[in-house]
N, C-alpha and C positions, 0 to 999 in steps of 0.2 A: 440539583441532584441531591439525592439522599446520601446513603452510605456509599463511600468510594473505597474500592480495594485496588491497590496497585501491585503489579508484578514486574520486577526488573532484576535480571541476573547480574547487573553491574554491582559489585560488592557494596559500594557506599550508598547507593540509591535507596534501598529499603530503610536503612537507618535514618537517612535524611527525611524521607517521607513520614516515617513513624514520629519523628521529632516535630513534625508539623500537624500531627493528629490523624494521619491516615492509617488505615490498615494496610500493611505492605508485606510482601513475600518476595523471595528470590526466584522461585520457580512455580509454575502453575500447579505442579504436583503438591506443593506446600499448602495450597488453598484447600481448606476442607471441602470434600466433595458435597457435603450437605449444604454448603453455602451456595445459594442460587442467585444469579445476577440477571437483571433485566437487560443490561447492555454490556457487551464486552467489545472493546475497541482495540484493533491492531493497526497502528499507523506505522508504516515503514518497518514492519517487523517480520511478516510471514516469509519474505524472501530470504531472511537470515536463518530460518529454522531448517536444519538438515533433515529432520524426519517430520514432515508436516502432518501426516495422517494421525499418528498418536497424539501430537500436540493439539490438533483440532478436536479429536475425540475427547481429550481431557477438558477442553473448553466447553464442548457440547454438554458434557456431564454437569457442568457448573452453570448452565444457562437455564433460566426459568422457562416454564412451558411456553409462554408467549414472548420470551426474550429474543433479542437480536444480537448478532455478531456483525460488527462493522469492520470491514477489511479494506485497507488501502495498500496497494502494491504497485511497483513499477510494471508497466505493461510490455508484453512481448511484441505488441504492435507499435512500439515506440517509433515515431516517424523518422527519426534520424537513422534507424536501422531498416524499418520496413518500407519506407518511401525513398529515402535518399541514399541508403546503403553506404554510410561514411565509415571507412576502416578505422580512422582515428577515434571516432566515437565508440565503435564496437570495443576497442581496447579499453576505453574509459568505462564503458557501461557494464561489460561482462567481467565481474570480479569474483575472486574466490570467496569473499565474504557474503556473496549472494549466490548460494547454490542453485537457486531457481529464479527464473523470470517467468511470470505467469501470463498465459493467454486466457481468454474466457472459457475456452473448452477445457483447458487444464484445470482451471478453478472449479468448473462444474464436476469434473471427475473427482477431484480432491474432496469437494464437499460431499459428494455421494458416498465416498469411501469413509467419510468421517461422521456420518449420521446427521448431516446438515443439508439444507436445500436453499437454493438461491431465491431471494425475495425480490431483489432489484439490483440493477447495475447502472453505474454512471461512468462514462468516459470523460476524463478531465485532462486538458492540456495545460500543464503548469508553465512550461517555458514557451516563450513567444517567438515571433518572427525574427527579432534582432538576434536572439540566441542561435536560432537555426541558421541564419545567414552567416554568423560568425563561424559556426562549425563548418559550413560549406566553403567559406572563403579560406579560413586559416587552420581548420582542424583542431580548434581549441574551444573550451567552454568560456562562459562569462558574458556573453553578449558583446555588444559594440555600441558605445554611446551615440555614434553618428547614425547607425541603423535605428537605434531606439528613438532618436528624434524624428527621423524620417517616417518611421512606421509605427508611431504611437497611436493611441486612440482607435479609430474605426478600422484601420488596416490590420492592426494586430488582433483586435477583437474578431474581425471577420476570419482571419487566418485560424485562430484558435477554434472558433465555432465550426469551421469547415473540417478541421481535424477531428473534433468531437463528434460531429455528425457522421463522419466516415468510419469512426471506431478506431482510427489510427492516432492514439494518444500516448503520452508518456506515463499516464497514471490510470489505474482502474480503482473505482470504489464499488464494493460489493456488500450488500446486506444479506445476511443469511439467518435462517431460523432452524430450529430442530426439525428433522425430517418426520419424526413420528409424534 
């Protein structure tokens, strides 16, 4: 990578990043609009933003003409909700610090309102069979060592791939570009 600009509202992070030689700001509005970026990455961030349209518009303004925004968010198609309907998981998953959980349709609408368009999407299942069986059995996170031993390797890989192929995953990765 060439020049890297970091944005983090946590008070100590911009100073720490600056001390390591990075350009850092507390808020996207602090980044000069004239600064254009080839890649803007949002990992586990968008679901925390209470007003996502103005936020994404501000990002779009700072994106180079052929630039890309990479967005990773928890998915509304999370299998422990959409497939297994586990009440204990719903209490764990839907939290005040996440004002939004996104579906692909919601992301498409959000991008359109923000001057962005979808380039590609990938469904990714981060948590495997042992974790899901633990939620089903005990209603708690963390997996289960016995399940992990029984269902490691091919069984877990097949399970994750089946969820990814069906679009019922815990995570969505979306790449967007400027619409115009």
